[in-house]
PALOMI-652874 format. One record per residue (C-alpha): z, x, y. Coordinates in Angstrom, 3 decimals. Each point is the difference from the previous one (the first is absolute). Layout:
<Z Z&X X&Y Y>
...
REM end
This chain:
<Z 39.985&X -102.109&Y 27.352>
<Z 3.925&X 0.443&Y 0.276>
<Z 1.148&X 3.899&Y 0.331>
<Z 3.010&X 1.334&Y -0.854>
<Z 2.186&X 1.831&Y 2.862>
<Z -0.859&X 3.500&Y -1.976>
<Z -3.598&X -0.512&Y 0.675>
<Z -0.100&X -0.990&Y 2.746>
<Z 2.023&X 3.184&Y 1.252>
<Z -2.939&X 1.762&Y -1.438>
<Z -3.293&X -2.249&Y 1.343>
<Z 2.450&X 0.686&Y 3.143>
<Z -0.044&X 4.310&Y -0.307>
<Z -3.983&X -0.321&Y -0.979>
<Z -0.583&X -1.554&Y 3.219>
<Z 2.545&X 1.808&Y 1.873>
<Z -1.836&X 3.821&Y -1.095>
<Z -3.084&X -1.266&Y 0.124>
<Z -2.597&X 3.090&Y -1.272>
<Z 2.084&X 2.254&Y 0.733>
<Z 1.922&X -0.848&Y -3.703>
<Z -2.650&X -0.381&Y -1.661>
<Z -1.536&X 3.368&Y 0.267>
<Z 3.431&X 1.311&Y -0.672>
<Z -0.400&X -1.544&Y -3.232>
<Z -3.530&X 1.448&Y -0.916>
<Z 1.146&X 3.679&Y 0.963>
<Z 2.313&X -0.414&Y -2.722>
<Z -2.294&X -1.001&Y -2.492>
<Z -2.160&X 2.846&Y 0.896>
<Z 2.651&X 2.412&Y -0.448>
<Z 0.548&X -1.117&Y -3.045>
<Z -3.558&X 0.646&Y -1.383>
<Z -0.195&X 3.458&Y 1.256>
<Z 3.255&X 0.890&Y -2.024>
<Z -1.692&X -1.402&Y -3.187>
<Z -3.081&X 1.918&Y 1.036>
<Z 2.162&X 3.336&Y -0.056>
<Z 2.218&X -1.088&Y -3.212>
<Z -3.672&X 0.808&Y -1.875>
<Z -2.069&X 3.237&Y 1.332>
<Z -3.519&X 0.446&Y -0.821>
<Z -0.418&X 2.657&Y -2.803>
<Z -1.023&X 3.966&Y 1.585>
<Z -3.415&X 0.814&Y 0.141>
<Z -0.995&X 3.641&Y -1.528>
<Z -3.048&X 1.417&Y -0.542>
<Z -0.756&X 0.998&Y -3.499>
<Z -3.027&X 1.848&Y -2.367>
<Z -0.592&X -0.240&Y -3.706>
<Z 0.304&X 3.169&Y -1.964>
<Z -3.092&X 1.272&Y -2.038>
<Z -1.937&X 2.680&Y -1.570>
<Z -2.165&X 2.594&Y 2.175>
<Z -1.010&X 3.454&Y -0.454>
<Z 2.791&X 2.606&Y 1.585>
<Z 0.434&X 3.131&Y -0.008>
<Z 2.141&X 2.978&Y 1.172>
<Z -1.425&X 2.411&Y 2.620>
<Z 1.676&X 2.576&Y 2.036>
<Z -1.691&X 2.073&Y 3.387>
<Z 0.790&X 3.411&Y 0.525>
<Z -1.878&X 1.517&Y 3.227>
<Z -0.948&X 3.781&Y 0.811>
<Z -2.939&X 2.391&Y 0.887>
<Z -3.004&X -0.018&Y -1.346>
<Z -0.667&X 3.788&Y -1.159>
<Z -3.360&X 2.298&Y -1.601>
<Z 0.223&X -0.178&Y -3.496>
<Z -1.046&X 3.717&Y 0.224>
<Z 1.077&X 2.245&Y 3.409>
<Z -1.262&X 3.580&Y -0.310>
<Z 0.198&X 3.116&Y 2.218>
<Z -3.400&X 1.754&Y -1.078>
<Z 0.791&X 3.679&Y 0.527>
<Z -2.288&X 3.444&Y -0.615>
<Z 0.385&X 1.328&Y -3.052>
<Z -1.555&X 3.582&Y 1.662>
<Z 0.826&X 1.657&Y 3.252>
<Z -3.360&X -0.387&Y 2.370>
<Z -1.571&X -1.273&Y 2.938>
<Z -1.052&X -3.559&Y 0.626>
<Z -3.465&X 0.171&Y 0.040>
<Z -0.751&X -3.293&Y -0.307>
<Z 1.799&X -2.909&Y 0.227>
<Z -1.468&X -4.031&Y -0.997>
<Z 2.716&X -2.000&Y 0.497>
<Z 2.180&X -0.988&Y 3.165>
<Z 2.479&X -2.843&Y 0.248>
<Z -1.207&X -3.318&Y -1.831>
<Z -2.474&X 1.820&Y -1.594>
<Z -0.863&X -1.934&Y -3.730>
<Z -0.752&X 1.812&Y -2.629>
<Z -0.699&X -0.220&Y -3.771>
<Z 1.438&X 2.168&Y -2.875>
<Z -1.421&X 3.314&Y 0.381>
<Z -1.563&X -0.142&Y 3.418>
<Z -0.278&X 3.159&Y 1.808>
<Z 2.389&X -0.316&Y 2.886>
<Z 0.175&X 4.190&Y 1.218>
<Z -1.327&X 3.391&Y -0.764>
<Z 2.082&X 2.876&Y 0.424>
<Z -1.657&X 3.567&Y 0.987>
<Z 1.752&X 2.173&Y -2.580>
<Z -1.824&X 3.689&Y 0.219>
<Z 2.054&X 2.302&Y -2.496>
<Z -0.799&X -2.521&Y -2.793>
<Z -3.616&X 0.078&Y 1.104>
<Z -0.053&X 4.126&Y -0.244>
<Z 1.662&X -0.868&Y -3.186>
<Z -2.360&X -1.971&Y -1.531>
<Z -3.129&X 2.192&Y 0.420>
<Z 1.774&X 3.155&Y -1.336>
<Z 0.685&X -1.861&Y -2.760>
<Z -3.646&X -0.996&Y -0.315>
<Z -0.724&X 3.862&Y -0.226>
<Z 1.992&X 0.573&Y -2.760>
<Z -0.730&X -2.501&Y -1.595>
<Z -3.918&X 1.295&Y 0.100>
<Z 1.293&X 3.094&Y -0.688>
<Z 1.929&X -0.885&Y -3.193>
<Z -3.283&X -1.829&Y -0.844>
<Z -1.803&X 3.346&Y 0.740>
<Z 2.326&X 1.620&Y -3.020>
<Z 0.215&X -3.217&Y -2.753>
<Z -4.200&X 0.943&Y 0.199>
<Z 0.494&X 3.736&Y -0.398>
<Z 2.538&X -0.763&Y -3.080>
<Z -2.325&X -2.305&Y -1.202>
<Z -3.164&X 2.715&Y 0.038>
<Z 2.374&X 2.865&Y -1.311>
<Z 1.496&X -2.342&Y -2.587>
<Z -3.776&X -0.771&Y -0.959>
<Z -0.850&X 3.863&Y -0.416>
<Z 2.992&X 0.977&Y -2.073>
<Z -0.742&X -3.159&Y -2.328>
<Z -3.813&X 1.632&Y -0.449>
<Z 0.985&X 3.825&Y -0.566>
<Z 2.400&X -1.490&Y -2.593>
<Z -2.486&X -1.782&Y -1.866>
<Z -2.499&X 3.275&Y 0.427>
<Z 2.957&X 1.995&Y -1.234>
<Z 1.035&X -2.533&Y -3.288>
<Z -3.684&X -0.446&Y -1.314>
<Z 0.182&X 3.669&Y 0.067>
<Z 3.237&X 0.666&Y -1.792>
<Z -0.969&X -2.850&Y -2.596>
<Z -3.355&X 1.464&Y -0.188>
<Z 1.574&X 3.051&Y -1.221>
<Z 2.442&X -1.197&Y -1.750>
<Z -1.945&X -1.763&Y -2.141>
<Z -2.128&X 2.742&Y -0.919>
<Z 2.523&X 2.565&Y -1.108>
<Z 1.743&X -3.290&Y -2.270>
<Z -3.294&X -0.388&Y -1.630>
<Z -0.787&X 3.616&Y -0.548>
<Z 2.899&X 2.650&Y 0.106>
<Z -0.772&X 3.374&Y 1.738>
<Z -3.303&X -0.990&Y 1.535>
<Z 1.558&X -0.843&Y 3.249>
<Z 3.376&X 2.468&Y 1.054>
<Z 2.841&X -1.594&Y 0.326>
<Z 0.706&X 1.214&Y 3.485>
<Z -2.625&X -1.128&Y 1.430>
<Z 1.017&X -3.277&Y -1.440>
<Z 4.133&X 0.264&Y 1.699>
<Z -2.250&X 0.895&Y 3.083>
<Z -1.812&X -3.065&Y 0.139>
<Z 3.100&X -2.216&Y -0.720>
<Z 2.226&X 1.442&Y 3.077>
<Z -2.935&X -0.580&Y 1.827>
<Z -0.027&X -3.700&Y -1.101>
<Z 3.807&X -0.073&Y 0.577>
<Z -0.049&X 1.563&Y 3.314>
<Z -2.959&X -2.328&Y 1.193>
<Z 2.265&X -2.648&Y -1.084>
<Z 3.083&X 0.688&Y 2.108>
<Z -2.538&X 0.024&Y 2.926>
<Z -0.644&X -3.363&Y -0.930>
<Z 3.807&X -0.873&Y -0.063>
<Z 0.569&X 1.540&Y 3.564>
<Z -3.487&X -1.533&Y 1.122>
<Z 1.305&X -3.555&Y -0.717>
<Z 3.688&X 1.147&Y 1.397>
<Z -1.922&X 0.881&Y 3.142>
<Z -1.243&X -2.923&Y 0.413>
<Z 2.720&X -2.227&Y -0.705>
<Z 2.259&X 2.126&Y 2.575>
<Z -3.071&X -1.120&Y 1.990>
<Z -0.233&X -3.480&Y -0.073>
<Z 4.303&X -0.337&Y 0.228>
<Z -1.045&X 1.577&Y 3.453>
<Z -1.925&X -2.444&Y 0.905>
<Z 1.837&X -3.043&Y -0.840>
<Z 2.730&X 1.732&Y 1.670>
<Z -2.415&X 0.422&Y 2.880>
<Z -1.262&X -3.817&Y -0.060>
<Z 3.946&X -1.228&Y -0.267>
<Z 0.780&X 2.379&Y 3.492>
<Z -2.709&X -1.654&Y 1.423>
<Z 0.315&X -3.401&Y -0.861>
<Z 3.586&X 0.877&Y 0.923>
<Z -0.506&X 0.840&Y 3.460>
<Z -2.436&X -3.391&Y 0.064>
<Z 2.430&X -2.610&Y -0.430>
<Z 1.800&X 2.005&Y 2.513>
<Z -3.216&X -0.124&Y 2.123>
<Z -0.421&X -3.768&Y 0.185>
<Z 3.384&X -0.392&Y 0.698>
<Z -1.798&X 0.947&Y 3.327>
<Z -1.751&X -3.707&Y -0.707>
<Z 3.020&X -2.265&Y 0.926>
<Z -0.970&X -4.005&Y -1.584>
<Z 2.113&X -3.053&Y 0.020>
<Z 1.828&X -0.265&Y -3.264>
<Z 0.101&X -4.226&Y -0.113>
<Z -2.180&X -2.256&Y 2.499>
<Z 2.506&X -0.734&Y 3.093>
<Z 0.001&X -0.010&Y 3.949>
<Z 0.739&X 3.606&Y 2.393>
<Z 3.537&X -1.469&Y 1.533>
<Z 0.862&X 3.149&Y 1.204>
<Z -1.740&X 3.107&Y 1.003>
<Z 1.478&X 3.547&Y 0.539>
<Z -2.944&X 2.569&Y 0.013>
<Z -3.034&X 0.862&Y 2.022>
<Z -2.858&X 1.967&Y 0.297>
<Z 0.610&X 3.873&Y -0.097>
<Z 3.829&X -0.754&Y -1.531>
<Z 1.289&X 2.211&Y -2.448>
<Z 1.468&X -2.189&Y -2.930>
<Z 2.919&X 1.729&Y -1.956>
<Z -0.644&X -0.126&Y -3.947>
<Z 2.161&X -2.870&Y -0.697>
<Z 1.518&X 1.442&Y -3.664>
<Z 1.914&X 2.682&Y 2.241>
<Z 3.853&X -1.665&Y 0.733>
<Z 0.934&X 3.449&Y 2.011>
<Z -2.594&X -1.200&Y 3.259>
<Z -0.144&X -3.327&Y 1.740>
<Z -3.160&X -0.913&Y -1.183>
<Z -1.135&X -2.905&Y 2.118>
<Z -2.610&X -2.832&Y -1.712>
<Z -3.150&X -0.776&Y 0.654>
<Z 0.095&X -4.163&Y 0.395>
<Z 2.005&X -2.644&Y -1.479>
<Z -1.600&X -2.424&Y -2.458>
<Z 0.999&X -3.352&Y -0.603>
<Z -1.038&X -2.162&Y -2.798>
<Z -1.066&X -3.196&Y 1.495>
<Z -1.463&X -2.941&Y -2.135>
<Z 3.665&X 0.196&Y -1.845>
<Z 3.868&X 0.076&Y 1.373>
<Z 2.994&X 0.081&Y -1.659>
<Z 2.706&X -2.672&Y 1.525>
<Z 3.886&X 1.727&Y -1.207>
<Z 1.797&X -3.241&Y -0.272>
<Z 3.953&X 0.353&Y -0.712>
<Z 0.944&X -2.606&Y -2.341>
<Z 3.417&X -1.504&Y 0.026>
<Z 1.966&X 0.544&Y -3.042>
<Z 0.438&X -3.876&Y -0.854>
<Z -3.958&X 0.100&Y 0.009>
<Z -0.721&X 2.963&Y -2.120>
<Z -0.040&X -1.876&Y -3.715>
<Z -2.964&X -2.281&Y 1.368>
<Z -2.418&X 3.059&Y 1.432>
<Z -3.094&X 0.449&Y -2.688>
<Z -3.137&X 2.712&Y 0.182>
<Z -2.837&X -1.972&Y 1.337>
<Z 2.214&X -3.202&Y 1.594>
<Z -1.878&X -0.866&Y 2.291>
<Z 0.741&X 0.098&Y 4.180>
<Z -1.276&X -1.658&Y 2.714>
<Z -0.267&X 2.988&Y 2.919>
<Z 0.653&X -1.847&Y 3.996>
<Z -1.052&X 1.906&Y 2.356>
<Z 1.496&X -1.363&Y 3.210>
<Z -2.153&X 2.622&Y 2.311>
<Z -3.265&X -1.312&Y -1.875>
<Z 0.966&X -3.308&Y -0.603>
<Z -0.761&X -0.399&Y -3.385>
<Z 0.273&X 0.739&Y -3.614>
<Z -0.704&X 2.147&Y -2.481>
<Z 0.161&X 0.138&Y -4.032>
<Z 2.430&X 2.548&Y -1.347>
<Z 1.829&X 0.384&Y -2.673>
<Z 3.241&X 2.242&Y -1.995>
<Z -1.532&X 3.437&Y -1.248>
<Z 3.188&X 1.524&Y -0.368>
<Z 3.171&X 0.609&Y 0.697>
<Z 3.200&X 2.325&Y -0.562>
<Z 2.135&X -1.218&Y -3.319>
<Z 2.954&X 0.612&Y 2.334>
<Z 1.919&X -1.304&Y 2.643>
<Z 1.067&X 1.901&Y 2.747>
<Z 3.802&X 0.208&Y 0.356>
<Z 0.109&X 0.070&Y 3.807>
<Z -2.650&X -2.860&Y 0.696>
<Z 0.417&X -2.091&Y -3.719>
<Z -3.356&X -0.285&Y 0.393>
<Z -2.816&X 1.477&Y -2.454>
<Z -2.945&X 1.716&Y 1.627>
<Z -3.167&X -2.133&Y -0.497>
<Z -3.788&X 0.609&Y 0.914>
<Z -2.315&X -3.049&Y 0.064>
<Z -3.736&X 0.937&Y 0.389>
<Z -1.867&X -1.232&Y 2.281>
<Z -4.485&X 0.346&Y 0.143>
<Z -1.820&X 0.594&Y 3.615>
<Z -3.336&X -0.694&Y -1.171>
<Z -1.079&X -1.118&Y 3.476>
<Z 1.846&X 2.628&Y 2.275>
<Z 2.239&X -2.248&Y 1.483>
<Z 3.440&X 1.767&Y -1.088>
<Z 1.380&X 2.377&Y 1.533>
<Z 3.272&X 2.821&Y -0.429>
<Z 2.918&X -1.094&Y 1.924>
<Z -0.578&X -3.685&Y 0.267>
<Z 3.043&X -2.204&Y -0.733>
<Z -0.540&X -2.543&Y -2.737>
<Z 2.299&X -2.282&Y -1.837>
<Z -0.535&X -0.102&Y -3.831>
<Z 0.726&X -3.364&Y -1.821>
<Z 0.478&X 0.237&Y -3.947>
<Z 0.129&X -2.781&Y -2.544>
<Z 3.174&X 0.330&Y -1.845>
<Z 0.305&X -2.719&Y -1.914>
<Z -2.330&X -3.296&Y -0.837>
<Z 0.662&X -3.368&Y -1.491>
<Z -2.752&X -2.235&Y 0.116>
<Z 1.830&X -3.822&Y -1.188>
<Z 3.450&X 0.804&Y 1.508>
<Z 1.932&X -3.021&Y 0.700>
<Z 0.606&X 0.353&Y 4.233>
<Z 2.220&X -1.615&Y 2.629>
<Z 0.273&X 1.578&Y 3.039>
<Z 2.676&X 2.339&Y 1.371>
<Z 1.010&X -2.562&Y 2.630>
<Z 1.544&X -1.880&Y -2.983>
<Z 2.184&X 2.322&Y -1.494>
<Z 3.252&X -0.782&Y 0.703>
<Z 2.401&X 3.257&Y -0.511>
<Z 4.323&X -0.967&Y -0.891>
<Z 1.625&X 3.154&Y -1.269>
<Z -1.740&X 0.888&Y -3.256>
<Z -1.610&X -3.091&Y -0.752>
<Z -3.386&X -1.101&Y 0.978>
<Z -0.886&X -3.575&Y 0.595>
<Z -2.452&X -2.400&Y 1.685>
<Z 0.080&X -3.520&Y 1.515>
<Z -2.262&X -2.189&Y -2.771>
<Z -0.385&X -3.349&Y 1.230>
<Z 0.448&X -3.114&Y -3.415>
<Z -1.297&X -2.374&Y -0.391>
<Z 2.309&X -2.175&Y 1.640>
<Z -0.456&X 2.621&Y 3.231>
<Z 2.681&X 1.115&Y -0.221>
<Z 1.280&X 3.764&Y 0.262>
<Z 0.778&X 2.201&Y -3.427>
<Z 0.841&X 3.697&Y 0.629>
<Z -1.779&X 1.438&Y -2.597>
<Z 0.527&X 3.546&Y -1.649>
<Z -2.859&X 2.573&Y -0.215>
<Z -1.240&X 3.238&Y -0.873>
<Z -1.868&X 1.325&Y 1.465>
<Z -3.039&X 2.483&Y -0.343>
<Z -2.469&X 1.704&Y 2.154>
<Z 0.264&X 0.062&Y 3.312>
<Z -2.910&X 0.358&Y 2.748>
<Z 0.575&X -0.426&Y 4.078>
<Z -0.588&X -3.968&Y -0.549>
<Z 0.597&X -1.031&Y -3.485>
<Z 2.598&X 0.538&Y -2.897>
<Z -0.784&X -0.253&Y -3.462>
<Z 2.339&X -2.887&Y -1.686>
<Z 0.388&X 1.781&Y -3.922>
<Z 2.719&X -3.339&Y -1.172>
<Z 1.152&X -2.847&Y 1.696>
<Z -2.852&X -1.997&Y 1.567>
<Z -3.091&X -1.458&Y -1.589>
<Z -3.469&X -0.485&Y 1.251>
<Z -0.214&X -2.914&Y 2.659>
<Z 4.128&X 0.385&Y 1.413>
<Z 0.390&X -0.446&Y 3.701>
<Z 1.718&X 2.135&Y 1.360>
<Z 1.650&X 0.378&Y 3.391>
<Z -1.361&X 2.566&Y 2.672>
<Z 1.328&X -1.792&Y 3.178>
<Z 3.638&X 0.913&Y 1.652>
<Z 2.386&X -0.573&Y -2.463>
<Z 2.991&X 0.031&Y 1.716>
<Z 2.677&X -3.355&Y -0.279>
<Z -1.900&X -1.118&Y -3.102>
<Z 1.569&X -0.298&Y -2.895>
<Z -0.378&X -0.031&Y -3.844>
<Z -0.246&X -3.973&Y -1.068>
<Z -1.328&X -1.039&Y 3.477>
<Z -2.758&X -2.698&Y 0.557>
<Z -2.700&X 1.598&Y 2.475>
<Z -3.128&X -1.098&Y 0.784>
<Z -2.654&X 2.630&Y -0.998>
<Z -3.297&X 0.500&Y 1.171>
<Z -2.602&X 3.049&Y -0.821>
<Z -0.079&X 2.807&Y 2.101>
<Z -2.690&X 2.632&Y -0.163>
<Z 2.158&X 3.389&Y -0.842>
<Z -0.905&X 2.784&Y 2.730>
<Z -2.160&X 2.982&Y -1.047>
<Z 1.274&X 3.238&Y 0.533>
<Z -2.668&X 2.742&Y 0.740>
<Z 0.826&X 3.024&Y -0.960>
<Z 0.544&X 2.672&Y -3.113>
<Z 3.245&X -1.124&Y -2.351>
<Z 2.444&X 2.664&Y -1.224>
REM end
């Protein structure tokens, strides 16, 4: 075969360049392929979750200290010396249990005097009764005499002198007056006896205050008196009277919590509360028992009290506790994780993956929010895939590679 002049030149060049020329041609071909691949980048992989129904509730956690449901200082009603003391720090008492006995000599002597006065008045009443019985008997005799004489004088005029009839009538009337006087004396004696009994009852009530009892079941948290201590009457404000003990109710506690103004509308009597005591590592059931009907101007909070029962005596006054109140609950709320929500000005949107794996920046209406989820009132339906991973650099209409991930769950109470 005969080669033309141009073919001969190419063949000569290839023979002269050898392997170096072939390598250069191969590199040029590879670079062209890489440029072609860079011109068509792969889709970005994003993490998505499916919008679904779940139970959602709004919770409020407020911290405070446990205080006894009742706590009082027990004072003496009457002044006296502590004769017996049956309680000390930590003593648990029942309602009506005797805690101390005071020695009050003045009242003891007054009671003895009252008893003697009652006996005297009782004797006077007995004497008045006897006088009344004697007067009634005498009046009956004189009345019969007058009745007989008057009957004879009426039936047989002139047989009995009128003077004798008048004398009999006078004696009858005098005897009747003595009966009335005896009755008055008896009533007076009985009244004096009643007065003496009332006085003794009054003094006995005062003397009974020498026995100091527990007004309710609880535990003694403070003791201020010892044997022989002179206790001043707690009713006299002019003296610096000291109490005998301080008594606290321990079967029930109050947790006083300030509820912020924005949550006042959710508070209702009887609402359950989960009371957590970190120092004990336990939770106790409670309920909203009472609250004021006003919001304090300085703190913008409402005074609210949660009652916590203490059947096993584990709780103590002063312990730090957290009350978790469930303010609102929805059983089948359409929800997505909070990290799926986009806020752009006044508009709230989520990135939704459409059937062609492209991003749809969809406006939504958000309802109840917890610490980890947001309720969607409109804009989504069950099963929609929303992006929950980093959305920086993404834009609507971009094609992505969705991968279903597990949404991060946050522990704690939402507000």
